[in-house]
N, C-alpha and C positions, 0 to 999 in steps of 0.2 A: 751530400745528396740527401741523407735522412733529414737534416735540418731544413733543407729547401722544401721537402715534401710536407713537413709539419707546418711551415709558414704558409704554404699554398692552401692547406686545409683550414687554416685559421687566418684569413686575410685581414681581419680587423686588428690583429695583435702583432705588432712588430717586435715586441719584447715582452718578457714575462714580468707581471707586476709583483712586487714584494707581497708576502703573505700578510704582513701587518696592515698594509694599505688596503688590501681586499677586505680584511676583517673590519677595518674602520668604516669602509664604504657600506658594508653589509649592516653594521650597527646603525648608521645614519638612515639607511633605507627603512629598516624595521621601525626605528623611532618615528620617522616621518609617517609611515603607514598607521602606526598606533595613534599618533596625534590626530591624523585625519579621521580615524574611526571614532575617536573621543569627541572631536569638535563638531561632527555632523549633528548628533543629537543635541549638543549644547547650543549650537546655532539655531536648530529647530525650536528648542525650548525658548530661547531668547526672542525669536520671531513671534511665537505665540504670546509670550508675556508682553511684548511691545504692542501687539494688536489689542490685547485685553486692556492695557493701560490707556491706549488711545481711545478705545470705545468708552471706557469709564469716564474719560474726560469730555468726550464729544456727544455722548448719547443724549438725545432729546427726551427719551423716555425717563432716564435717570434724573435729568434736569427737572422734568415735570414732577416726578416723585419727590424730589428734594423740596420743591416749592410747596407741594401738598403737605409734606411732613412739617415744614416750618409753620404753615397756616394752622395745622391741627394742634401743634404745640401751643400756639397762641390761644387757640380755642380752649385748650385744656386749662389754661391759666386765667380764664375770664370769670369763673364762678367761685373763686377762692376768697374774694374780698367781701367787705360789708355791703349790704344793700344801700341804695341811694338814700340820703337823708330827705325828709319831707318838710317842706316849708309851706305854711298856710297863712293866708291873710283874709280877714273878713271886714267888710265895711257895711254897716247897717244903719239905715236912717229910721228914726222913730215916727210913730203915728199915735197920737197927734204930734205935731212937730215940736211942741213945747218941751217934750221929754228929751230932745236932742239926738245926737248920733252916737254910734258905738263902733269902735274898731277893735278887732282881735288879731293877734299875731302869734304864731307858734312855729317852732323849728324842732323836729324830733329825729332821732336816729334809732332804728331798731336793729337788733342783733340776736343771733342764735346763742345757745349756751357756749361759752368760750372754747371748750375743748373741740367743738365741731370744726373750727377754723384750722386747727392743727391737723386734723384728719383730712380735711379737704386739701390742704397743702401737700401732704404725703401722697394722696391719691393722684394729684396733678403731676407730681414728679414721676410716679410709677407709670402713669399713662404716657407721659412724654418719653420715658425709656422704652415703652412698648411700641410707640410710634417709630422710634429709631430702629427697633428690631424688625418691624414690618418692612422698613426701607431696606435694611440689610438683606432680608429674605428675598425681596424683589431684585435687589442688586445681584445676589448670587444666581438667581434664576436667569437673569439677562446675560451675565458673564458665562454661565454654564452653556447657554445656547450659543454664545459667540465662540466658545471653545469647541463645542461640537461642530459648528460650521467650519472652524479651522481644521479639525480632524478630517472632516469630509473633503475639504479642499486638498489636504495632503494626499488623500486617497486618489482624488481625480487628477491632481498634478502628477502623481506617480503613474497613473494610468495613461495620461497624455504622453509622458516620457516613454512608457513601454510601447504604446501604439505608434509612436513616431518611428520606432525601430521596425515594428511590424509593417507599417505602411511602406517604409523604404524597401523592405524585403518583398512585399507584395507587388510594388511597382517594378522592381527589378525582374521578378518572375514574369509578370504580365508583359513587360517589354521584351524579355527574352523569347517568350513563346510567340508573341506577335511577330517578331523578326523571323523566327523559325517557320511559323505558319506561312508568312509571305514568301519564304524561300521554298516551301513545300517540304520542310523537314519535320513539321509537326502537324497533327491532324486537327480538325475543327473542334473536336470534343476537348482535347487538352487545352487549346487556346481559350475556349469558352470558360473552362474551369479556372484558368489563370485570371481572366478578366472579371469573372464573378467574385473570385476571392478578393481581388483588388477593390471592387465596389463594396463588398461586405466590410472590409477593413475601413474604408473611407467613411461609410455610413456610421460605423461604430465610433470612429474618431469624432465625427460631427456630433453624435449623441453625447459623448463625453464632454465636448466643449460646451454644449448647451447646458448640461448639468453644472459644469464648472462656472459658467457665466451667471447662472441662477444663484449659486452659492455666493459668488462675489457681490452680486446685487443685494443679497440678504445681509452680507457683512457690511456693505455700505449703508444700508438702512439702520442697522444696529449702531453704526458709527455716526449717526446724525446726518446722514446723506452725504458724508464726505468719502470720496474714493479712498480705498485702502488696499494696497497691493499685498498679495500673498502667493509666494512662488515655491516655498519649500516642498520637498518630496520626502522628507524624513520626519518621523515622529520624535517626540522629546524623550521617550523611554523613561517616563516616571515610574518609580518602583512600586510594587504592591507592598502593603504593610506586612511586616514579618509575622506579627501576631495580631489577629483580628480583635480579640477582646481588649488588649492593651490600647490598640489604636482607637477602638470604639469609645472607650472611656474619655479620651481626649476629644473625639469628634462630637460626643454628646454635649460636652461643655461649650463647644463652639457653635452648635446648631441654634440659629436664631428662632426657629419655630418653637423648640422646647423652652428656650429662654422666655419667649413670648407667653407661653401657657403658664409657666411659673409666675411670670409677672401678673397674669390675670388672677391667679390665686391670691397673690399679695394684695392686689387691688380689691378683690372681694373681701378679704379679711379686714382691710381698712374701711370698706363700705359698711361692714357690720358695725364697726365701732362708730362710724359717722352716723348711721341711722339710730344707733343707741343714744348718741348725743342729741340728735334731733328730736328724740322722744322726751327730752327735758324741756322745761319752760323756756320761752323766748321773751326777750325784754325789749323795752324801748324807753328812751329817756330824752329830755330836751328842755326847751325854754318856752314859756307861754306868757303872753300879756293880754290884758283886757282893759280898754279905756272907754269910759262913758263921761257924760258931762259932769265935771267936778270930781270925778273919781277915777282911779287907775289901780289895777291889780296886775302883778307880775310875779313870776317865780318859776320853779322847776316842775316838770311833769314826768311821771314815771308810770310805766304800764307793764303788764305781764300777760303773755299768751299761754293758756293752759292747753297742752297738746293732748286732746281727748280722742279725736277721730282722724286727723289728717295723716298721721304716720302709722296708722294701723297696718300691721303685717309687713312693714318695710324691713324690719330686722329679720323676720322669717325668710322673706324673699332674698335678702342679701346672703344669709347662711345657705340657702338652697343653691345660689349661684356659686358659692365657694365649693360646695360638694360637687356641683357639675364641672367646675374647672379642674378639680382634683381628679375626677374620672377622665376628663379630657386629656390631662397630662399623662395619666397612666396609659391610656389608649395610644396617645401619640408616641410615647416612649417604646411601646411594644411594636407599633408599625414602623418606627424609625429603625429600631434594632433589626427587625425582620427584613426590611428593605435593604439595609446596608449589608447584612449577612448574605442575602441572596446575590447582591451585586459583587460582593467579595468572592463568593464561590464561582459566579459567572465569569468574573474577570480572571480568576486563577485558571479556570478551564480554557478560556479563550487565549490566554497567554501561552499555555502549553500547546494548544492547537497551532498558533502562529509560529512558535519555535520549531515544531515538528515539520510544518510545511516548508519553512525557510531552509531547514537542514536538509530535508529530502530534495528540495529543488537544487540546492548547491551540490549535492552528491550524485544525483541521478539525471541531471539535465542532458538531453541529447540534441539540443537545437543546433549546435555547431557541427556535430557529426551528420545530422540530417541534411544541412545545407551543402556540405562537401559531397555527400552521396548523390544529392540531386544534381549538382554541378558536374559530377563525374559520370552521370547517366546510369548510376547503379540503382536509382530509385525513381519510380514513376511519379509524375506530379500528383496523382490521386493518393498514392501511398504517402508521399511527402506531406500533403495537406492533412491527411488523417493522423499521421504521427506527430506533426508539429502542433496539432490541436491539443494533444495531451499536455504538451509543454505550456501552451497558452492557458489552458484551463488551470493547470497547477499554479502558474504565476498569478492568475486572477484570484485563485483561492488564497494564496499567500497575502495578497494585498487586502482582500476582504477580511481575512482573519485578523490581520494587524489593525485594520480600521475598527473592527468590532471590539477588539480588546481595548483599544484606546478610548472608544466611546464609552464603554462600560466603566473603565477606570476613571474617566472624567466625571461621570455621574457619581461614582463612589466617593471621590475626593472633592466634591463640590463645596463642602463646608470650608475648604482651605482657600477658596477664591476670595 
């Protein structure tokens, strides 16, 4: 009889499972849950990385910038060669005609002091390096914006998922109270509250969808007009740097803006050397011939240009540019360090906020209890809506805090893009 009672109380178990089997099943369940928790951020990270790679490949903005970069590189290489040679021919007839005709021919090549061409070549290479750095900087800015759009989309995707639950709940309540009102079991005030609550949730759902569609449209524009889906509701959970100063030393080396300013200093230093070389004499050399009746002269021609006035103050101006570039580098480094330090502190605070919100929501959520109390008639609709609003506000705060943290972290780590 005792055995029969036990089996009736546990209808799903016709026999007792061995302990080892239960332990094995528990382990599999735990492992499965852990893998799921690990894979969600990994999948989210992969989706963002896939989007960024696709945008880098399809972006018309980056394509135009690459063409401009190539054109500027060619422009930087156009003034490093010798000037064009000069060829002159003269045909002169005499007066009186008995003295005959005269023809002159000359071909000459002028050139600066030889060291100038070495400095020009170095400047050209440095300028081309800086053009590439400008492209890298614009690329980072574009990919950062794309990543920020992805983060905003994660937020609105999560909101859409959350509001789908809220909408289903609001529809259930509205339908229930409408049925009760039709039967005379609920008054008009309660029914109106339920219907207004449903309209509010629907309107908010529509607003979220409008924002989401706008972000998807921006993502498409960044992707060269090609549609790009993005449905993830989880962030990639990129870690904050453990030590700011150690991380900053690496970030400083990767920052294309700082590299660009350093390049400007090197260009300025080479410009000083070039202008010094241009202050030295210029030369020209070539061949010349003169032919008259019965006579002909031919030979070499050599000339020199004395730089007395043309290059005045050029060396001083180049040195002033170097000093200005050095000051710009100093200021840029200060601003870059201060900006990253602020972003690091902001990201750290926002991360703690998000973790606290998420922890509190998981520990003190009452939404399931409120629904049961409402269904059981232990809670009025007004009190239910007031109480559930606390949960909804908390959930919104969680999603906003996680979004703000990830936006701040994306800006902080932009040099890694």
